[in-house]
N, C-alpha and C positions, 0 to 999 in steps of 0.2 A: 494585552488585549485585558477590558478590562471588564469588572464582572456583570457592569451596569448593562453590556452590549450585545454580551456572546450567551447561550445559551447554554448558563452553568444552574443547576437550583433543584431538578425533580432526578428522583435515584432510576436509575436502572437494574433491570434485574437483579445488577451481583452485587447492588448496590453501591455505585458509585452514583454520581449527579450529574445532571444534566440537565435546563431550563427548558423555558417554550420560549424565551426572548428572541433575538436576531439569533440566526446560525452562525455557525462558523465559517470564518470567512477561508477559501483554502489553494492554493497555488502549485497545478500538480505539475512537475518537471519531470519527462520524459522522452526520451529522442523516440520511442517505438509508437506508430499508428495506432494501433489496435491496445495496448496496453493503457495509453492515456486516453482514448475514446472509451474504455471500459471501464474505467476511473472513472473519469466525469460522467457519467451518466449511474454507476452506482452514487456516486454523491452527491446528484443533483435527485434523484428520487428518495434522497431520506432530508426529512426536515429540519434536522437537526444542522443541517452543512446546505453550505454555497459554496461552487466553484466557482471563484475569485477571476481567474486566468491559468491558462495552461502555457506550458512552453516547454519547446522543444533542443535545448538547445542552455548552456551557458550563460551565453554572449545575451540570448534572448531574454535569460532570467535576470541577470542583470539590467537588462531597458527596461522592462515590467517594474521592476525594485523600484529602479532610478526616480522612472517617471511618475510612478506613485505619488499620492499625497498622504503623510503620513500618519495622521490621522486613521484611514482608510486601508491601512496595507492589510494585507492573509494577518487570521491568525495564525494557521499551519501552513508551512512547505511540506507538501507533501514528494519527497524526494528520490530519484534512481540515484545508483550510483553509476553502472554504468552506458554511460553516453560515444556521442559520436566522439567527444574531443579526447576520450580516450576512457580504457575499462576502471579508473578511480577516478576520474571525472568529478562526480555527484561529492565525491569527499573531499576533493579541494575545493567544490564552490562552497561549502558549510561554512568557513570562515566570511569571506564574502556576502552574501547568504546575511548572516549574524549582524554585520558590519549595515549593510542598506534597510535590515527590519529588523533592529532590536530583539523589539516585544513579539515577535514572529516565533513557535516551536520550529522544529524541524524533526518530519517524520522520514526515515529512509523506508523506502519500499523497494525491495532487490530481490535479484535471484542468486543473489550470492552473498549465502550464507556459513563463510566460511570464519573462522575465528578471528583469523588476523585485519580479515576485511571489517568485520563487526566491531572488534576493537575499535580500530582505526578511526570508526565513522563514531562511536561513544568518545573519544578524546576530542574529535574535530569541536564536537560540541554538537551530533546529535542527541534528539528526544526523546528517542524509538526509533525503533528498527522491526520491520517485518520482510518476513519471506513472501515473495510474492503469492508463492504455490499455496499457501496458508489461507492469504489475509482477504481477498476475494471479496466477498459477502461480508465481513465484518470490517471494512475497510470507513466505514462511518463514524463506528464504534470507535475505533481506532483513533481518529480523528478528533472527536471528541473528548476522550481521554487523556489524547496530546495534550489537545487545548484546555484541559483541566488542569495539567501540571504533573501527569502522572510520566513515568517511562514504560510509553507499551512496549512489547515484543508479540512474536509468536513463539507456538510453542519449542519448536527446534533451536531456536534463536537462543532462549532462555536453557533450553538444557547444553548448550555448546557454552553461556557465560557462565554456569552455575561451578562447574570447575574453571576457572579463569580469572584471572588477578582483578576483575569489575567486581567489586562487592554489589550485588542488585541488590540484596536488603538498605543500604542507603539511599535507595530509589523507593518510591512509591509507586510500586509497579503494576502491571495490566498485563495478565499472560490471552490474548486471542482465544477463542476454542478453534478447530479443524473447523475449515469449510466446508461442508459438503452440496453446491447446488443441485446437482444432478441423483439424485437416489436410487433411478431407475438404471444406471448404467454402474458398472463394474468401477474399483478400485482404480487398477490398470490404466481402465477405457478413458474417465473422469479426467485422472491426475493428466495424461498423454492431450485433451481435450483442452484442458485449464491452457497449458504450457502452448498450446498449439494456437487459440483462439483467442485468450488474454495476455499472456505474457507476449505474444509475437513472434515466440521460436517459430525456425523450418524445420523441417523434420528428421534435416541432420545434427542440426541443436537438439533436437528431443529427446535423437536416439544418444549423444555423446552423456545428457543429464539423466538420461534413466539407465543408459548398457545393458540399449535394446536393439536389437538390428533397423534399419532405416523402413525393411518390407514391414516389421513389425508397427513401427507406429501410422505408418499409411492405413497399415489394417485396422489399428486400432479409433485411427480417424474415421476410416468408413464406415464398421461397425457404430460410431457416435451420430455420422448425419444419418442411421438408418430409424435409431430409436429419439435420434431427433426431428426427425421427418426437412433435415436441413439439405440446399443443394449446392452449397457452398461453403466458403469461411465466412462471410459476412450474416450468412443464414444461423450461420452455430453459432456466433459472435452476437448476434442479437438474443437467441434463444437464454444466451448466459446470462445476460442482462435480465432479460424479462422474467424466469425463475430466481434468480438469486433475490432472498431473501433481506431486505430494506434492515441496516444496522444487524443487530449482533449481539449477545451481551460476554460481556469479557469476566476472565476467573481475576482475583485479586489473589497477589502473592504476597505473603505478611513475613 
């Protein structure tokens, strides 16, 4: 990605730099429909980013990148870890993505924040790692910062890495702030809604993730629907995208 073609040049709230030139081109790779479409919608709403393409599998990603004219490949590949090909398929795809699109940055966006998975993604060549549950309305800023050459992480990922063998001070690192798109919902209901509508998780998966009963999950979803005046998962999904603020500042870690 060259500075004459992308959006690098004007300061963000945090002091980072972004321009008003061409938007950052993004390839979204995620096998979950809701997560994929939520990310597409959020990036499409921000003038700094443009969705270059979407992919639901590693094979589709390979085809898209192979068919692309080198000068018009994506600037950033937004990559999930858990794909239909396997629980670590995203990590396994990083070397081939780097080979097919050598100038592209790879930003991992995953529900998995275990230290060994994060470390393996970084060692494989990831240029940033954000936890889905913390990154929603800040994803455009995360993409722009990654395109500018900064290593972007969400707060919980940074906290895990600080005690690891990875020295974050060796990177120009940005930490995304916490995401709170629904300020009229309780934290517990907001988190459940995010996992259900944006991350595409089932009630059973949410139950395991949050360590609560399935009945509690359904109760929270019902409460969220009442607050949002939503009648279905699709309605709630739409309201998330409509109410999420474009952009979102980042915090410099020095």
